[in-house]
C-alpha positions in Angstrom: -45.3 32.7 -35.3 -45.3 29.7 -37.7 -42.9 26.8 -37.0 -42.0 26.9 -40.7 -40.5 30.0 -42.4 -39.6 30.7 -46.0 -36.3 32.0 -47.4 -38.1 35.2 -48.3 -39.3 35.7 -44.7 -35.8 35.0 -43.3 -34.3 37.6 -45.7 -36.7 40.1 -44.3 -36.2 39.2 -40.7 -32.6 38.1 -40.6 -31.5 41.1 -38.5 -34.4 41.0 -36.1 -33.4 41.3 -32.4 -33.2 38.0 -30.6 -33.3 35.9 -33.9 -30.6 33.3 -34.3 -30.1 31.1 -37.3 -28.7 27.7 -36.5 -26.8 25.9 -39.4 -27.2 22.2 -38.7 -26.0 20.8 -42.0 -24.8 17.2 -41.9 -25.7 13.8 -43.2 -26.7 10.2 -42.4 -24.7 8.1 -44.9 -25.7 4.5 -45.5 -23.0 1.9 -46.5 -24.3 -1.2 -48.3 -22.8 -4.3 -46.6 -24.6 -6.8 -48.9 -27.4 -9.1 -48.0 -29.8 -6.3 -47.3 -27.6 -5.0 -44.4 -26.5 -1.4 -44.1 -24.2 0.5 -41.8 -25.0 4.2 -41.1 -22.5 6.9 -40.4 -23.7 10.1 -38.7 -21.8 13.4 -39.5 -22.0 17.1 -39.1 -20.7 19.4 -41.8 -18.6 22.2 -40.3 -16.7 22.5 -43.5 -19.9 23.5 -45.3 -20.5 26.2 -42.7 -16.9 27.4 -43.0 -17.2 27.6 -46.8 -20.2 29.8 -46.6 -23.3 30.3 -44.3 -26.2 32.6 -43.8 -25.0 35.8 -42.2 -25.1 35.6 -38.4 -25.7 31.9 -38.4 -24.1 29.7 -35.7 -23.2 26.0 -36.3 -24.3 23.0 -34.4 -22.9 19.6 -35.1 -25.9 17.4 -34.4 -23.6 14.3 -33.8 -21.5 16.0 -31.1 -23.0 19.2 -29.7 -26.5 18.1 -28.6 -26.0 14.4 -27.8 -25.1 12.5 -24.7 -21.6 11.2 -25.1 -22.1 8.6 -22.4 -25.3 7.0 -23.8 -25.0 3.3 -24.9 -27.2 4.2 -28.0 -25.7 6.7 -30.4 -27.1 10.2 -30.9 -29.3 10.3 -27.8 -30.3 13.8 -26.7 -27.8 15.6 -24.4 -28.5 16.1 -20.7 -30.4 19.3 -19.8 -27.2 20.9 -18.5 -25.1 20.1 -21.5 -27.8 21.1 -23.9 -28.2 24.5 -22.2 -24.4 25.0 -22.3 -24.4 24.3 -26.1 -27.2 26.9 -26.6 -25.5 29.5 -24.4 -22.2 29.1 -26.3 -24.1 30.0 -29.5 -25.9 33.0 -28.0 -29.2 31.3 -27.8 -31.2 32.3 -24.7 -34.7 31.8 -23.4 -35.9 34.9 -25.4 -34.3 33.8 -28.7 -36.3 32.9 -31.7 -34.4 30.1 -33.4 -34.5 29.4 -37.1 -33.0 26.0 -38.0 -31.4 25.4 -41.5 -30.1 22.1 -42.8 -29.2 21.3 -46.3 -32.8 20.8 -47.5 -35.2 21.5 -44.7 -35.5 17.9 -43.6 -34.8 15.6 -40.7 -31.7 17.3 -39.3 -33.6 20.6 -38.9 -36.5 18.8 -37.3 -34.2 17.0 -34.9 -33.1 20.3 -33.4 -36.7 21.6 -33.6 -37.7 18.6 -31.5 -34.7 18.9 -29.1 -35.5 22.5 -28.4 -39.2 21.7 -27.8 -38.2 18.8 -25.5 -36.0 21.2 -23.5 -39.0 23.6 -23.2 -38.0 26.2 -25.8 -41.0 26.6 -28.1 -39.7 29.6 -30.1 -38.2 27.7 -33.0 -38.9 27.3 -36.7 -37.5 25.5 -39.6 -36.3 27.2 -42.8 -38.4 25.5 -45.4 -36.1 23.9 -48.0 -33.0 24.7 -46.0 -29.9 26.0 -47.6 -31.1 24.8 -51.0 -34.1 27.2 -50.8 -31.9 30.0 -49.4 -29.5 29.7 -52.3 -32.4 29.5 -54.8 -33.9 32.7 -53.4 -30.6 34.5 -53.8 -30.0 34.7 -50.1 -26.7 36.1 -49.0 -23.8 33.8 -48.0 -20.8 34.8 -46.0 -17.7 33.3 -44.6 -17.5 36.0 -41.9 -17.2 34.8 -38.3 -20.4 35.2 -36.2 -20.2 37.2 -33.0 -22.6 35.6 -30.6 -24.5 37.3 -27.8 -22.5 37.1 -24.6 -25.4 37.4 -22.1 -27.6 34.6 -23.2 -29.3 32.6 -20.5 -30.9 29.3 -21.6 -33.0 27.3 -19.2 -33.7 23.7 -19.9 -37.2 22.6 -18.8 -37.7 19.1 -20.0 -41.1 18.1 -21.4 -41.1 14.4 -20.7 -44.1 13.6 -22.9 -42.0 14.4 -26.0 -39.5 11.6 -25.5 -40.0 7.9 -25.0 -37.7 5.2 -23.7 -37.8 1.5 -24.8 -39.9 0.5 -21.8 -42.5 3.2 -22.7 -42.7 1.7 -26.2 -42.9 -1.8 -24.9 -45.8 -0.7 -22.7 -47.6 0.6 -25.8 -47.0 -2.7 -27.6 -48.4 -4.7 -24.7 -51.2 -2.5 -23.5 -51.9 0.1 -26.2 -52.6 3.7 -25.4 -50.8 5.2 -28.4 -50.3 4.7 -32.1 -46.8 3.5 -33.2 -45.5 5.1 -36.4 -42.4 3.8 -38.2 -41.1 6.7 -40.2 -38.6 4.7 -42.2 -38.8 3.5 -45.8 -41.0 0.4 -46.6 -38.0 -1.9 -47.2 -36.5 -1.1 -43.8 -39.9 -1.5 -42.2 -40.4 -4.9 -43.8 -36.9 -6.1 -42.7 -35.6 -6.5 -46.2 -33.1 -3.8 -45.4 -31.6 -3.6 -41.9 -29.3 -1.4 -40.0 -29.2 -3.4 -36.8 -28.6 -7.0 -35.9 -32.3 -7.6 -36.4 -34.6 -6.3 -39.2 -38.2 -5.5 -39.2 -40.4 -3.2 -37.1 -42.0 -2.8 -33.6 -45.1 -5.0 -33.4 -48.3 -3.0 -34.1 -46.5 -0.1 -35.8 -47.8 1.3 -39.1 -45.4 2.5 -41.7 -45.7 6.1 -42.8 -42.3 7.3 -44.2 -41.5 10.8 -43.2 -40.2 11.4 -46.7 -43.7 11.1 -48.0 -44.6 14.3 -46.2 -42.1 16.3 -48.3 -42.3 17.6 -51.9 -39.4 16.8 -54.2 -38.0 20.4 -53.9 -37.6 20.0 -50.1 -40.8 21.9 -49.2 -43.4 20.4 -47.0 -46.7 19.1 -48.2 -49.8 21.0 -47.0 -51.5 20.2 -43.7 -54.4 18.7 -45.7 -52.1 16.5 -47.7 -50.4 15.2 -44.5 -53.7 14.6 -42.9 -54.7 12.5 -45.9 -51.5 10.4 -45.6 -52.3 9.8 -42.0 -55.9 8.7 -42.7 -54.6 6.4 -45.5 -52.3 4.8 -42.9 -55.1 4.3 -40.5 -54.0 7.0 -38.0 -56.1 9.2 -35.8 -54.3 12.6 -35.4 -56.3 13.3 -32.3 -54.9 10.3 -30.4 -51.3 10.0 -29.1 -48.6 9.0 -31.6 -45.2 7.6 -30.8 -42.8 7.9 -33.8 -39.6 6.1 -34.3 -37.1 5.5 -37.1 -33.5 4.1 -37.0 -32.0 6.7 -34.8 -34.6 9.1 -33.5 -33.9 11.7 -36.2 -36.3 10.9 -39.1 -38.9 10.3 -36.5 -38.8 14.0 -35.6 -39.5 14.8 -39.3 -42.7 12.7 -39.1 -43.5 14.5 -35.8 -43.1 17.9 -37.4 -45.4 16.8 -40.3 -48.0 15.5 -37.9 -47.7 18.7 -35.9 -48.2 20.7 -39.1 -51.4 18.7 -39.7 -52.7 19.6 -36.3 -51.6 16.7 -34.0 -50.5 17.7 -30.6 -49.9 14.4 -28.7 -46.5 13.5 -30.3 -43.6 11.5 -28.8 -40.2 10.6 -30.2 -38.7 7.2 -29.3 -35.2 8.6 -29.2 -33.4 5.2 -29.2 -35.5 3.9 -32.1 -34.2 1.0 -34.1 -30.6 1.6 -33.1 -31.7 0.4 -29.7 -34.8 -1.8 -30.3 -33.2 -3.7 -33.2 -30.2 -4.7 -31.0 -32.2 -5.7 -28.0 -32.8 -9.5 -28.2 -35.4 -9.3 -25.4 -37.7 -7.0 -27.3 -40.3 -8.2 -29.8 -40.0 -7.7 -33.6 -42.2 -8.2 -36.6 -40.7 -8.6 -40.0 -42.2 -9.2 -43.5 -39.2 -9.7 -45.6 -40.9 -10.0 -49.0 -43.5 -7.3 -48.3 -46.3 -9.6 -49.3 -45.8 -12.9 -47.5 -46.6 -13.9 -44.0 -45.4 -11.8 -41.2 -42.5 -13.3 -39.1 -42.7 -12.4 -35.4 -39.8 -12.9 -33.1 -39.4 -12.2 -29.4 
């Protein structure tokens, strides 16, 4: 089974046994604070789900239901026990094929794709183009409540290689062993725009915006096109890649793209810039005019 399904495919398979659609619509909203600084607000969109959803879909608020409420860095992945409980509450078991739908088939869908993979659940795909594609294809929308399976058993089996902590990333900076990919936009990478107390990027990282892997209609570029982007950025898809962004969400979009292009040694730095940019003891590189000399700080 592909990890990317179309609206047409989902229409044909919507009532398959053991298939569950997860509606994970929400947003990351950036507020301009002036001087190149931004403040981000993370939100789920249960109102959109209540107003109309794919028949049989269950809703997950990505800011509440699958995060660790005790973590010092926001939006960190939930504990294995809490994650399993969230899946079971929505009728998702070890034998469930999950199809994830966000507004446009982007980073919120890939966040759950990664989270499920991290918890050892490989039977997951993304609805290409998300709800925008579903609506464009004339897919049915309902406000009916979803009856979830009552006997679901979900077993979390963490795959540690899929998630990095700050110290893992620092080891890469100091000793190598992996390629660091910053999946944010170029202005944030350079430090001209910042969402933390410090701007810039992790030393040695290359900038390959996850958005560049997508077409304007929300569909994914082909594997060959993504491979070409990787080559242009100087990446070797056969070697390990650690991706990061601001909050460990867009990084999963880049991971999905690299996976689509054939890479299989992929790790998400979950804390990303929300953590690294606030840690005064971690090194930063910044190039605020994109063309001038790089400014490095400890």
